[in-house]
N, C-alpha and C positions, 0 to 999 in steps of 0.2 A: 422627464422618467425618463430616465436607461433605457435602450434595451437593448446591452451586452450581458452575457449573461460570462459567466467563469465555472467549467465544468470541468472538474476532476474525476476522472475515471477507476475509481481505487477498486481494488480485486475485490472486498468483501460492498464497498458504499459507494455509488457517486451523492458528490454534495456541488451544489451550485451557488454560488455567487450571482448576488444581482445588485449591477449597480445603484449606490446611492442605498442600497437597503442591509446590506453584507448575506450570511447563509441565510439563505434561503429553505434548502431541500437537502435533507441527506436522509438521504433513499439507501436502503438495503441491496444487494441485486443478489434480489430473492426471487423466485419461481414455484409456487406450489399447485403442484398439480395429482388428479387422482388419481390413485395407486395401478389401478387395473385399467383405465382407457387411453392416462396420458395425459390426456385434456385438463387443457391451463385452466385454475383456479380462481389465482389471485395473482397479483407479481408487488414484491415491495414487501413495506412492511406488513401492509395485507398479505400478502404470503405466509409471514411470521405468523399472524395473527393467526390464518386457519387453519396452519400447520399443529403447533401449541394447543391446540381443541381438539382436531382430531387427525390424532398420527399415525394412528395404527390405518384409516384409510385414504392420506394426501401424504406423497411425496416433498422433500422441497429439495430442490435443485440452487445450487451456491455458486458453482464452478464454473459462470458462465461468461467472465474477467479473470485472463491471466496474464492481463498486458499489451496480449493480442485476443479479438474475442473469435475465442473460441465454442460459444454458442451462436450467432446472427442473432438467430430472431427470439429468443429470449432477452435478451441482451438491449435489442434494437428495442425491444418492449421497456424495459426498463429506462430507457434515457428519454425516449417517449412519453410513460406519465411523466420524468422530474423532469420533462419543460413545460409540460402545462400544466402543474404544480405552479408554475410562479405565473400563469398566467398573461404569458407574452406569447401574440404573436408575432412571426420571423422577426425573431433575434439575431443577433448577433451572435456568433458562439467562439471561444476565445478555450482553449483545452490544453491540457500541459501532455505532452510527447515525450517518450523513453526514449534513450539509447540505442536497444534493441528489437527496436519495433519498422516491419519494412514497410516496401513498402503496400505493399498489400492491406497488412493489420490497420498504417494509416488510412491507406483507399477504407477500406470496413467501417473504420470509426469515421470517416467525413460521410458517406454514406447513411451513418446511423443516424447524425446530423441532421441532415438536407431531409430523410423522408420525416424527422419530426417534425421538421417544416423552417430550418436555419437558411437565413438572409444570405448570411455569409458567413465563414470557418475558418478563423485562424491561431494558427498557433506556439508555441512557445517553451524552450526545454522546462524538464522539468526538475533540474537542478536547480535553474535562475530563478524558479519560481520556487523551492523549499530555501531556498538563502533567501530570499526577498522577504519571504514572510514568516522566520525563523528571528527574523530582529537583526537580521548580522549586521554592522557596517556597509555598507553599498562603495560607500568611496575611499576604501584599502585596496588600493592596487598592487598589494599584496597575493597570489592567489590563498586559497581554502583546498580543501577537498570534504565536500559531501557525499553524505552516507542517508540515502534516505533508504529506508528498511520495512516494504510494505507486507500483504501478506503473502501476497506471490511471487514476488520478486525487489530485489534490491539492485537502488540504484548509484552507481560511483562515477562521482564529475569534479571535475575542475574547473571552479570557476570562480575569474575575475571582476572583482568591484559585483556589478549580476549580471556580466556576460558569461554562456557555460563556454568552456574552449576544449574540454573534453568530455563525453559520456558513453559511459559501460552499462548493461544490465546485465546483472550476476542471479541465477534463478536459484536462490535463495528468497525465504520468505517465514511469516508466522504460518504460513497451511503447514508448512513442511512442519514445524515441530509440532504442529497439533497430531497430528499424523504420523511422529515419532511415539509422542505419547500413547498414541492409540494401540500404536504397532507391540509396545511395552509391555502394556497393561496385559497387552489379549498375551502374550512370552511369557510374562511372571506369572500374571496370578491369573488365567485363563477366560479370564473375562472381558469384555463387551463396552465402551461406551462413549457413549454420543462424540463428535467433536469441541461441540457448543460447552461439553464436561471437559476436552482435554484442553479448549481455551479458557478454562476459567481455571486450571489444576497450573497452565505454564504463566500465568496471570499472576495467579497468586505466591505459587510456591519456585516457579521455574526459575534455571541457572543458571548459568555460562562458564562460570567462575568460580571453586569453590570455597573464596572468603564471601562471598555472597551465600546465605542460607535462613531460611525463615522459621524454619523446623518445618510441621511436615500439613501436608493437606486431608481431608478422612472428606469419602465422595462412598455413594454407591454405582456398581456396575451390574452387570449380568451375565451371574454365570452360564460362560457356554455349554455344559454338561447340564445342569439343570434347568436352565431358562429363568432360573429363579435372582433376584435384585441379592444381592452379597453387598457386604460391607468390606472397602478396601480403602489403604492410609497410601500416600507416597512423600515425599522425605527434598527436602532441596537439592541434597547429596544423590539423591536417585535424579532425580531433576539435570544434573547437569550429567551425569552420565548417559541422557537418553540427547540432552540440548548443543553438548560444546560443540560436538563434531562437528557437528552443522556452521555454528560460529567456526570454527577452524574454516572449514572451508571458502567464508567470507572473508575471513582475515588474506588466507593466502591469495585470495585472488587480488585486493587493495593491496598487497605489498606485492605485487607481481609488478601489478600498476605502478607503483610508488617506485619502482628499480629501475622500469623509462623509462625515466622522467628525467630531464635537463641541472644540473647542482641547482641551478641559480632556483627555477621553480618546487623544485623539491623542499632549499633552505626555508624561502615562503611558507612551502605548506608546514614543517615542525615549526616554522614559529605562529604563524596565524591556528594552526590543530587544523582535527577531523570536526567537522559536525553532526551532531547521527539527528538524523528528523524520522517518522513515518513511527508509527509501534510500535514494529522491532525496536526502536531505540528505546525501550520502557522496557526489554527483557531484561530479569537479574546480572546483574558483572558485566554487562557486554561492554561498557565504559573500561571495565578494570581490564575485562579482557583484552581491546585493542591495544588500554595504554601499555600494556607488561612486551605484546607482541611485535605490536610499530615499532614503539619509544615514539609515538605520538601524543601531543596531550587530547584528549580525545572531549565536547562540551556538547550536553546532548541539549537541545534544546524546549525549550519549555511548554512550546505550546507543539509538539512533535507528531502527534495525531495530525492537526491542521497546519504543517507551515506548507503544504501545494496550494492550499484554497487561498489561505491569506494572500499568496504571494498573487495569485493570478485575482485578487481582488485592487493589490494595490493597483497592477496593472490598468485597470476597470479606473479605480478610482482616480490614473493620474496619467490619462491615456497619454499627452503630447509629448512629457516626456521619458515616458516606458512602449513607445507606438515602436520603438526600431529595434525592438526587441523579437519581438513579432512576422512571422512568415507565412505566403504560404505553406499548407499541408503536404502536397505534394508538386511540388515545382519542376515543371519538366525538363523532360531527361532527369530527374533521378529518381535512380535503382535502386 
């Protein structure tokens, strides 16, 4: 039995791959606390279940990992639970690291794994595992540009074969779009909605390009004057107004990176294109907007939300081949 676990610390979900078995854990990064005492009541999926049963008496805390560990104590609970669910004691852990993570960020992650019983911890670049998990050719020696759009951040990487040559983290993610939808509903309708409703709106009719339109979405909000439920509706056209400025910001960062590339690498990227992964790759019109703005072909990965964990799994199942991609998370002298 393999004692190696691949762990992808997503902003919303922690996913675990066990060698020989595949993906064995998908645990929401959520903690339920008593509204009045702030005592922890449940963690992970159980926290969501508790909150749904008693929303008035329970607060659901979800923004505890945003690429960095913003709430160490609670995120450590999630990591400990996820590892315990595998039933493996003293596992070796391999995780994907972001280009924008500082030494202190990575140190906190390693400490969490060690506290949860890890025997050894290795890391690998996020763009590498995303490309590997996407099914893209690893034998092509021409560079491609990887854009992984997560819940809190987007990772932009230049990948050659399965080696990351450059990686940048951009503060753009699906959570920011959801917050923008919440703000729009408040300003436009003087009503409030939950983050879950905002996410449903984005995933159902959300768009960053006028060509992508799927009509309207009807929903119920809370009138901020009366405190009573109210019927509301939002269209794809309105969602473009809300979401496109954020997508423009991401694309501007990609364009700035591309401009600095040597011409041979730029030509290779224009030939191979941009690979979109992550949950944000599914936002309506993002492919069209990128292609029009950057004039580079864009491909959306078929399993965009699980590319990273599938890439970690590929490394685990073919360790002798891909061991060279792994490194110590905190090498000596690295600030």
